N, C-alpha and C positions, 0 to 999 in steps of 0.2 A: 812604343815604338813600333812604324809602319814602314816598312818594306815594298816600297810602289814596283812592280815589275813588269815586264812585258815593254810592247812599244806604243807606250800611253803617251799622246801627244797634248793632253792639258789636263790643269786639275782644273774641276770642273767650280763653278760658282757655289762658295758655300761648302764646298765637299768635306772640309774636315771642322767647319764651323762648331768650336765648345765642346773637341774633344778632350779626353785626358792626356792626350799622346806627349811624350818627352823630346822626342827625338824623330824628323823627319827628312829621308833621302831622296832628295827628289831628283828620278832618275832622266839621263843626258836627252832620252828623246822630246822630252815635255818643253812642249815650245811658246805655253804659256798659262800664268796660275791665273784664274778666273777672278772677279769680283770678292772676297772673302773667303777666299778660297782655304787660308789656312788662318784664319781669325778667332780672335777671343780664345785660345786656348791659352789655357793662366798657366798648366802645367810645361807646355812648351820651352825648351832651354836650346835645344838647338836646330837648325836647319843646314841643311848640307846639298850640294847641287854637284851630281857625278861630273868628274873630269868631261871634258868634251861636250859641255850641254848646249843644248840649242835653245835656251831657251831667248824669245828676243821681248815678252810681253809679262810683266807684272800687272795684275787690274786692280782697281779700285778698293782700296781698303783691305788687300789681298793678306796681310802681316799684323792688321790692325788690331790694338787691345792684345798684345801677348806679352805682359808685364815682364815674365820673365826670359823671355827672347831678348841676351843684351845684344849680341854681336851678328852679325850674317857677312858675309860674303859674296857678292853679287858675281856672275860669270861672264867675264869677256863673249862678247855677240849680243849682251842684251840691248833691245833698241826701245822700249818704254817703259815707263814705269807712272800708275795712274793716280790720281787723286788720294790723297790719306791712307796711301801704300802702305807708310808703318805706322801711323800715329797711332798715339797712346799703346805702342808696345816699349820694351826697358831697352830699346837699340841705343848704345850711346852714343856709337860712331859707325858711319856707314860709307864704305871706299865703291866710287859711281866708276865703273868701267871706260874705259875709252869710247866705245862702239855708242853707247847711249848718247855721246856729244858727235860722234862723225855722221850721223842721218839725222840732227836733229832740227826740227824743223821752227825752232824758238827762235832763231837769228830773221827768219822772214815772219813773224809772228803771227804765224797759222793759227785759225782756230777752228776746229777743234785740232788739236795736234795729233800727229798719226806716230809720232814718232817723240822721241826725246823726255826729259821730265817735266812731267805738268804740274800747274797749278797746285800746289799743299802736299804734293808727292811725298816731299821730304820732311813735312809737319810730325815734332815731336821729336824729330833726331839732331844732337846738339853739335856732334862734330861731322863735319863732312867732308871728306875726301876726294880730292881729282889730282891727275898727275899732270906733270907741266905741258903734255902732249894738248890737254884739254883745256889749258889754263883763262882764255879767253872767253870762252864757251859758260865755262863754271863764273867766271866774274859777273858775265853779263847775266847768267840767271840769277845769281845772289843782287842784283842792283836792281833788277825788273821787280818795281814795286807792285805787279798783279801775283809774284811767287809769293805767296801766304804763306805762313807758318800758325796752325790754329794753336793755341796756347793758352789756359785757364778760360776755355768759353769765349775767347777775341781770336781774331786775324789780324796778325802784324807782317809787314814785310819780313820774309826769312831772315835777311841780315839784322834784325832786332835781336832775332833769338837763339841765332846758329854760328857755328865760327867754322869760317871754310878753311881748307887745308889743302894748300898744294904740295903734293909729292915732286922734288924736282929731281930729277938724273942722275946727281949728282949725290944724295942720300940726306940733301937736306931738305926739311919742309917749311914753307912759308906759310904763317900761323895769320888768317885776317878776320878781325873782329870789328863789329858796329861802332863808329867813332861820332861821336856829339854834330859833326860836321855834317852828316848823313852820308859819310862815304865807310869803305874799308879801310880799314888801317893795317897795316901789316906791325904787328909787336913781337915776334921772336920771329926769328929763321935759327933751326937748331936741326943737328945729324941724328937721326934715328940709333 
């Protein structure tokens, strides 16, 4: 385990690359996790963000190749997730905070994005959750053919390899999967 203390503003590029850590707690003061900052840690099973996290940016490949990391809770206030941030990890599902979408440049199709969830950022994550508040932004992202999913050596539209889940205010979850006609189709609405 590592306890990062003090008024640290960023986790530098490849800061913990290949270490043998099992747990990492990211201090509330951290605003950015740099490229590969927590990458290729085969023993990592837990990443925690302190309460009142100031995290705004997760860099390219930040959590890449952490096969034993199966879940992560991203803090509200996060504004940007770069390419392949979670590729090759064991993360089975991820909840995207509303803050990612509320400041997103995706709708304007600007490149490079200064905010939002970038191309292939969620590659390798099979279950992606958004809130009902961000439904339209999430659906747009998943229907954009440029938002790829790297899987078995090839790039596919993310909707072909991932499930989109919308957490509704009433506690139910709308789950969408790729349909043969090229659209997302709701296949269940269940209460958690």
